[in-house]
N, C-alpha and C positions, 0 to 999 in steps of 0.2 A: 504494500500500500504506500502510495506517495503521501506522507503525512503533512507535507507543506501545502498550504492552501492560501489563496488570496482572501477568502472569506471564511475564516475558521469558526463559524457559528454552527449551532446544532440544527441541522436540516435533515429531516427524514428523507432518505434517498427514494426517488421514485420507484415504484414497483415495476420491475422489468417484465414485459409480456413473454419473454423467452420461456417456453415450456408450458404455457397456459393451454396450448392446443391439446396437450395430453389429457387434460381434465374433460375435454369435450368428447373424446373417443368413447368412453363407457356410458354416455348418456342414453343411447338407444337401449342399452341393457337394462336401464331402470324401468323402461316400459315393459320389458319382459317380466321383471320382478313384480310390478304392479298388476299385470295381467294374471300372473300366477296366484297372487293374493285373492283375486276375485274368482278365479276358476278352481282354486283349491289344489293346484298342481304343486305339491310339496317338493317334488324333485327339482323342477325348474326353479322354484323359489329358493331352495337351498343353494343350488349351484350358481344361480344368478346373484345372490347376496355375496357368496364367497368371491366370485369373479369381480363383482363391483368393488368390494373392499380391496382386492389385490390391485385393480386398475387405479383406484384413487390414491392408495398408498404409494403405488409405483410412480404416479404423477407427482405426488408431493415430494418424495425422496429424490426424484430426478431434478425437480426445481431447486431443492436444497443443494444438490450437487453442482448445479449451474451457478448458484450464488457463491458457493465456496470457490469454484473455479475462477469466477470473475475477480474475487478478492486475491486469489493466488496470482493471477495474471498481472494485477496492478502492483504487486510488491516486487522490490528488487531482491529481497531476502525472504524466502518462504520455504515451507516444507509441504510435501504432498499430503492430502488428507489420508488419515488412517483407514477410513471407511470409504470404499469405492461406491458412492451413492448412486451415480449415474448407471453403473453396471448393475447394481441391485435393482434399480428401477426398471431397467431393460429386462432383467430376469423375471420380475413380477409381471410385466406386461406379457412376456412369453407364456408364463404359466397360466395367467388369466385367459389368454386367447385360446390356449389348448383346452381349458375347461369348457369354455363357451362352445368351441367347435365340436368337442367330443361328447359332452354330456347334455348340452342344450340343443345344438343343431344336429346331433346324432350322426356326425361324420365318422368314418372309420379312423382307427388310431393313427395310421400312417398320414392321412390327410391332416388330421388334427395336430400331429407333431410338426408337420411342415408349416402349418399356420402359426403355431407357437414360435418356431424358429424364425419365421418371417417377421413376426411382431418384434421379437428380440433384436433381430438384425436391423429392422427399421428404426427402432429407438436409438441404437448405437450409431447408425449412419447419420441420423438427424441431429444428434446432440453430442456425438463424439465420446471419447474415453475420458476417464478421470485423470487428472495430473498425476504423474508418477515420478518426476524428477525433482530433486532438491535444488533450490536456488540459493546457493551459499555465497557469503561475502569472501572477498580476497583474503581478509585477515579477521580473526575473531579473538577476543580476549582468552588468555589461558584458562582452561577449565570450562569454557563455554562452547556449546555446540550450536549449530544453526537453529535447532529447536528452542534452545535457551534464549537466543537473540530474539526470535519471533515472539516467544512468550513474554519477554520483557517489554517489547514494543507494544504488544497488544494490551498488556496490563496498564501501561501508561495511557494508551489511547482510550481505554474504558474510563479511566479517571477523568480525562479531558471531556469526554461525552457527558459524564455525570455533572461536571461543573457547568457545561453549556446548558444542560437541562435545567439546573437550578437558576442559571442566569436569566432564563426566559420568564421566571416568576418575579424578577426584580424590576421595579418601575423606574428607579433612579438611573437616569441616563449616564451620569458620571461613573457609577458603579459598574454599569453594563459595559461601558467603554474600557474600564480597567480589566474586566474579566475577558473581554474580547481580545485585548492585547496579550494578556497572560496565556490564553489558550492558543493564540496564534504563535507566540514565541515557543510554547511547549511543542507544538507540531513542527516548527522549524528545527528544534533540537532533535526531535524524533527523526526527521528527514536526514539530518547530518549523521546521526547514529546509524541509520539504515545504510547510508552510503559508505560509512567507515566506522564499524562498531568496536574498534579497538579500545575506545574510552568508555565502553558500556558499563564496566564494573562499577566505576565511581559515579558515572552519570546516572545509573539506575538507582543508586542509593539517594542521590540528590533529587531525581525526579519523583521517586516514591514519597520522600518526605515532603517536598514542596507541593506536589499535586494533591497528596492526601491532606496536607494542611489547608490548601486553597479550597478543596472540596468540603472539608469539615466546617470551616468558618463560613463558607457561602451557604451551605445547607442550614447551618445554625442561624445565620442572619435572616434567611428566608422565613424560617419558623418564627423568629422573634418579631419581625416586622408585621406579621399577621395579627399579632396581639397589640403591639404598640410600636410606633415609629420613634424610637428613642434616639435623640441627637448624639448622645455620648457613644451609644453602640455604633451608630453610623460612622462617627468620627474614627473610632477604633478600627472598624472594619475597613474603612478607606485607607488608613495607615498601613494595615497589614497587606492590603492589595498592592499598594505602592511599593512596599518593601519586596514583595514577591516579584512584582513586575521588574524592578530594578535588578534583582538577583538573576532572574531568567535572562535578561538582556546581557548581563555580565558573563554568565556561564555560556551563553550561545557564542559570544565572541571568543571565549577561551577555547571552545570546541573548534571553531573555525581556525584559530591560530595553533591548534594542537598543544595548548598550554595545559599545565596541571590544574585540575579542578580543585578549588578550595572547598571540598565537600563538607568535611567535618566542621569547619569554621562556620560555613553558611547554615548548616543544619542547626548548630548550637544557637546561632543568631535568631533563626526562625522560632525555635522552641521557646527561647527567652521572651521574644516579642509576643507570642501567643499567650504565654502565661501572664505577661505584664498587661496586655490589652484586655484579657478576660473574654476573648471571643473564640 
């Protein structure tokens, strides 16, 4: 994932239509199920329900696989999914088609098998195979695997998204601006680490502490202002945000210059300020 963005605010990504067609394929089978209910044909009803479940679950898991594949393609560092969701979806479509052909349409087993194989092959050809290759960085910190790097970046990204969600509940434009800058700087740092993760060990500690601190004080501030808009609380919150904003800018420049991160000092400063301000 390219974490750097010109508009780092929380925006729910548009739903991709890719794979939605799979949900339409089993719709005619629902007519068979409804007809079986009225006619009392328990055999067609049973096989119709089983096949429908397999079709819809196959469509859902294939869509999940497509979503994961899209995220995998956007990242410079990534690991393939442990579960081949698109392959599983294709298998479910093949089995469901076999059931419909053999037990509902009453075709012989050879023809039903060919229909099932055809359905499996059709899904694979239409949506491709699951990613299988690891996209690793040229250099990683000692003791870190590509999976560790990806997990660290995703952990930080989740905290950024939580901060952006809380930001949407704040009306104060100045506070929103500070949070906008903080999340933007955080994503730029993630982008730098994705390109060159050798400083990840110290940067991860820094990001965890500061993003967790920003998330905690922001969510606490949102809860507090729902009951009363306290001027002292807003002042303290503003000072904490300015401090975090300045530190993020400083650490970003240090990453660019490949300088040593003053992690322990900055973390101690933040913890002291949080205790002092009482937010």
